[in-house]
C-alpha positions as CSV (number, residue, x, y, z in Angstrom):
1,X,-0.2,-0.1,-0.1
2,X,2.6,2.4,0.9
3,X,4.2,2.3,-2.7
4,X,0.9,3.0,-4.2
5,X,0.3,5.9,-1.8
6,X,3.6,7.4,-2.7
7,X,2.7,6.8,-6.7
8,X,-0.4,8.5,-6.5
9,X,0.7,12.3,-5.9
10,X,3.4,11.7,-8.8
11,X,0.5,10.3,-11.1
12,X,-1.8,13.3,-10.2
13,X,1.3,15.6,-11.2
14,X,1.8,14.1,-14.4
15,X,-2.1,14.5,-15.0
16,X,-2.8,10.7,-15.4
17,X,-4.9,10.5,-12.2
18,X,-7.2,13.0,-10.3
19,X,-6.0,12.7,-6.8
20,X,-7.7,13.8,-3.8
21,X,-5.6,13.2,-0.4
22,X,-7.6,10.9,2.1
23,X,-10.3,10.5,-0.6
24,X,-8.7,8.5,-3.6
25,X,-8.0,8.5,-7.3
26,X,-9.5,8.4,-10.4
27,X,-7.8,7.8,-13.9
28,X,-8.3,11.0,-16.0
29,X,-10.0,10.7,-19.3
30,X,-9.1,12.9,-22.2
31,X,-11.5,14.9,-24.6
32,X,-10.6,14.9,-28.3
33,X,-9.5,18.5,-27.7
34,X,-7.1,17.4,-24.8
35,X,-5.7,14.8,-27.3
36,X,-5.2,17.2,-30.0
37,X,-3.7,19.7,-27.6
38,X,-1.2,17.1,-26.1
39,X,0.0,16.1,-29.4
40,X,0.4,19.9,-30.4
41,X,2.4,20.6,-27.3
42,X,4.4,17.5,-27.9
43,X,5.0,18.5,-31.7
44,X,6.2,21.7,-30.2
45,X,8.6,20.8,-27.8
46,X,10.0,17.8,-29.9
47,X,10.6,19.9,-32.9
48,X,12.5,22.4,-30.9
49,X,14.5,19.7,-29.3
50,X,15.3,18.2,-33.0
51,X,16.5,21.6,-34.1
52,X,19.1,21.8,-31.2
53,X,20.0,18.0,-31.6
54,X,20.8,18.8,-35.4
55,X,23.8,20.9,-34.2
56,X,25.0,18.4,-31.6
57,X,24.7,15.1,-33.5
58,X,27.7,12.8,-33.3
59,X,28.5,9.7,-35.4
60,X,27.7,7.6,-32.3
61,X,24.3,9.3,-31.9
62,X,23.4,8.8,-35.5
63,X,24.4,5.2,-35.2
64,X,22.2,4.6,-32.3
65,X,19.5,6.2,-34.1
66,X,20.1,4.0,-37.3
67,X,20.1,1.0,-35.0
68,X,16.7,1.7,-33.7
69,X,15.2,2.4,-37.0
70,X,16.7,-0.9,-38.5
71,X,15.2,-2.8,-35.6
72,X,11.8,-1.4,-36.1
73,X,11.8,-2.3,-39.9
74,X,10.9,-5.9,-39.4
75,X,8.4,-5.1,-36.7
76,X,6.1,-2.9,-39.1
77,X,4.0,-5.9,-39.7
78,X,3.9,-6.8,-36.0
79,X,0.8,-8.8,-35.1
80,X,1.6,-10.1,-31.8
81,X,1.8,-8.2,-28.3
82,X,5.3,-8.8,-27.9
83,X,6.4,-7.3,-31.3
84,X,4.0,-4.4,-30.7
85,X,5.5,-3.7,-27.5
86,X,9.0,-4.2,-28.7
87,X,8.2,-1.7,-31.7
88,X,6.7,1.1,-29.2
89,X,9.8,0.4,-27.2
90,X,12.3,1.1,-30.0
91,X,10.2,4.1,-31.1
92,X,10.3,5.7,-27.8
93,X,14.0,5.1,-27.7
94,X,14.3,6.7,-31.0
95,X,12.5,9.8,-29.9
96,X,14.0,10.0,-26.4
97,X,17.5,9.9,-27.6
98,X,17.0,13.0,-29.9
99,X,15.7,14.8,-27.0
100,X,18.8,13.9,-24.9
101,X,21.2,15.0,-27.7
102,X,19.4,18.3,-27.8
103,X,21.1,19.1,-24.4
104,X,18.1,20.4,-22.9
105,X,17.4,19.3,-19.5
106,X,14.1,21.5,-19.7
107,X,12.9,19.8,-22.8
108,X,13.6,16.4,-21.4
109,X,11.6,16.9,-18.3
110,X,8.8,18.7,-20.1
111,X,8.5,16.0,-22.8
112,X,8.7,12.9,-20.3
113,X,5.6,14.5,-18.9
114,X,3.9,14.9,-22.3
115,X,4.9,11.6,-23.6
116,X,3.5,9.6,-20.6
117,X,-0.2,10.5,-21.4
118,X,-1.9,7.0,-21.7
119,X,-3.7,7.9,-25.0
120,X,-0.3,8.0,-26.7
121,X,0.2,4.3,-26.0
122,X,-3.4,3.1,-25.9
123,X,-4.0,3.4,-29.7
124,X,-0.6,2.0,-31.3
125,X,-1.9,-1.6,-31.8
126,X,-5.1,-0.2,-33.4
127,X,-2.9,0.7,-36.5
128,X,-1.6,-1.5,-39.3
129,X,1.4,-2.1,-41.4
130,X,0.9,1.1,-43.9
131,X,1.3,3.9,-41.3
132,X,4.1,2.0,-39.4
133,X,6.1,1.7,-42.6
134,X,5.5,5.6,-43.2
135,X,6.4,6.3,-39.7
136,X,9.9,4.6,-40.2
137,X,10.1,6.8,-43.5
138,X,9.7,9.8,-41.3
139,X,12.2,8.7,-39.0
140,X,14.6,8.4,-41.6
141,X,13.8,11.9,-42.8
142,X,14.3,13.2,-39.4
143,X,17.9,11.3,-39.1
144,X,18.9,12.9,-42.5
145,X,18.3,16.3,-41.3
146,X,20.1,15.6,-38.2
147,X,22.9,14.0,-40.0
148,X,23.2,17.1,-42.2
149,X,22.9,19.4,-39.2
150,X,20.0,21.3,-40.8
151,X,18.3,22.4,-37.6
152,X,15.2,23.9,-39.6
153,X,14.7,20.7,-41.8
154,X,15.0,18.6,-38.2
155,X,12.3,20.8,-36.6
156,X,10.0,20.6,-39.6
157,X,10.5,16.8,-40.2
158,X,9.8,15.9,-36.6
159,X,6.8,18.4,-36.3
160,X,5.3,16.8,-39.5
161,X,5.8,13.2,-37.9
162,X,4.3,13.9,-34.7
163,X,1.2,15.9,-36.3
164,X,0.5,13.1,-38.7
165,X,0.3,10.9,-35.5
166,X,-2.2,13.2,-33.9
167,X,-4.4,13.2,-37.2
168,X,-4.1,9.4,-37.1
169,X,-5.1,9.1,-33.5
170,X,-8.0,11.6,-34.0
171,X,-9.4,10.1,-37.1
172,X,-9.3,6.6,-35.8
173,X,-8.1,3.4,-37.4
174,X,-10.3,3.5,-40.5
175,X,-9.5,6.8,-41.7
176,X,-5.9,7.0,-40.6
177,X,-4.8,4.5,-43.5
178,X,-5.7,7.2,-46.0
179,X,-4.2,9.9,-44.1
180,X,-0.8,8.0,-43.9
181,X,0.2,8.5,-40.4
182,X,1.4,6.5,-37.5
183,X,-0.3,7.1,-33.9
184,X,2.4,6.8,-31.3
185,X,5.2,7.1,-33.8
186,X,5.4,10.7,-33.0
């Protein structure tokens, strides 16, 4: 009970639960508007991080990102839960590394809280191969921008990638296939 009691205020601070001391906690649901705003905030923050990272990218950083992209490639056709979870983990590592390379501790902190929102995770498996493939193409564009040191391109590529994910989530699985976006890929 103690670890749970200690975790509840942190979950409330992250916006995941409504916590009332001595009363209990309730998981917070998100409206369509809140989901859209969360993706917009994430796109703004993470695109800034990509722009900063373009000036700081090393060969070792690029190799790590290449590794994550290549390891995601065979998982675009993932159908079982373990493969889907692995692809999500690799995607998260790709994005987190870019934020880390940015050198901005403030962006790292802010993005950790925005990226933990449950709706970023919950819809991932509802989407199929088409947008997962497109998402990895987006990753390659972001990587190319970072490797060339083009901060503006890196920012635009990252923003496009995350906003495409937003559109896929908000439109739902049926519509997202024609929109060409990947939900939790952003």
